[in-house]
N, C-alpha and C positions, 0 to 999 in steps of 0.2 A: 503493499498500499504506502503509496507518495502520504509525504511527511505533514499531512494536515489529520487534522481529528475530524471536524466536521466541514464541508465547503463544499458550494454550487456554483462553479463556474463555468463563465461564457467566454467563447475564445472562437477565431477568424477574424477574417478581415471583414465581412460581414456585419459585426455584431453590431456596427453605430446604428443600424435599423432597429436596432432592441435598445441602445443605450440609454435612452431618456426615461426609460423602467430596471433599469439591470440592478439595481438597488433593492428597491423594492421584490421584483421579483426573486431576486436571492431569499431576499429576508420573511419573502412569503414561505415557499420551497423548503429552506433550514426548518422553520416553523411545521407547516405538514409533516416533511419527514421527519423529525423528532419526536412529535404527537404517535405518527401511523406505523413508522420503523422500527425494527428487533436488532439493525445496525450501532453498536457504540460508537462506529466508526464511519464517517463516508466521503465518498470524491465522487464527485458527477461533472462530468464537462460535457456540456453542451457545446457542438461544433457547426457552424453553418455553413451550409452548401451551396451550390446550386444544382438543379437536375444531372446534368453530368455525372459528375464530382458523386452525388448518390447512388446514381447509377451503375457506376463502377463498383462501389463498396457492396451493393444488393449482389452484383454477378459475383464476387472474387470470393464473398463471406458468405452468404447465400447460397446461392447457385438461380439468382431468383433474375430476369431478363426484365423487368420493369420498371417503370418508374415511381417511387413512394416519397412522402413526405416528412417519416420519422424510419431512424432503424435506432435500437437502442441493443447496445452493448452492455453483459454483465461481465464484469472484468474481474470481480472479485477472487482470491484463495483463499477466504475465511470467512467462515460464518456469521461471524458478527460483526464483518467489516465490509462495507459493501465500496466496488471501484467501479464507476461505467461510465462510458463514452454516448453519449445520447445525439448524431449524426441526421441533421435537418436541412432539408431543400429549402430555401428560402422560396422558390420555381413555383415549386407544389402548394406552398401553402397559402403563395398569393394568388392561382391559378382555383385552389380549393377556394378560396374566401370569395373571390367573383363567382364563381358556380353556386356555392351554397345563399349567395346574396347577404356577405356580413362583413364585419371590418377586416380588414391584415389582423390587426390587433389580437381581435375574438378570437382568428383562426390561429393566430401564432400562441395565443396560452392556451387554447386548446390542446395543439402537438406539445409543445412544450409539458404541460399537465401528462398527456397521452403517457410519456415516456417515463415519468414517474411512478405512472401508475401501473404501468407495465413491471418495472424495478419491487412494487408492490406487491406483487402477483395475480394484480389485474389482468385476463386474457380476455381477445376479445375475437378467438375461431371463429366459434357459433355464431350467427344472428342472434339466439338468446344473449350470450356473453357480449357479443359487443353490443348492444342495447343496456347490458348494466351499464361496463364501461361507460359508453356517451353519456349515460346518466348523473355517472362518479366526477364524472369531465365537465357537464354544466354545474354540478352542486359549486365543484372548486372557480368555476369561471365567477362564480355568481359571489362566492366567501374572498377571491379577487379583487372583487369590485369595492363588496365592502369594505374590504382593509386598506384598498387605494382612497377611499373616501374617508377614512377614519384614521389616514396617515397622512 
């Protein structure tokens, strides 16, 4: 594990897209993870990419030849410590937001929360699980909006 006890980090040249909320997102995610996770230590790094870069990761590591908005890797070697890289295609987030007729920020927050939910054990393999996960994402979005209004 990297020399960090509890950290959520945003990295990449595209991170200026979320820079205005990075501190608030980090604080909110740290609170949620501390409340809901079993890990004593965790390091989660979000990496923002374009479609082509995430497609290459999807092909190389998952043998999937299609665009996706997020890939979450659990790199942990110990049960009570989490280390994860979460890759997000900002191109997909933008396209999904347009198709869903919502703001870019709302879709980005949904995807950010989606990655953490996977790490917490949520699945979206079946239609039923996907619906439950979407419901949890919505709860987190509402909680984050409340957090923003209070801070």
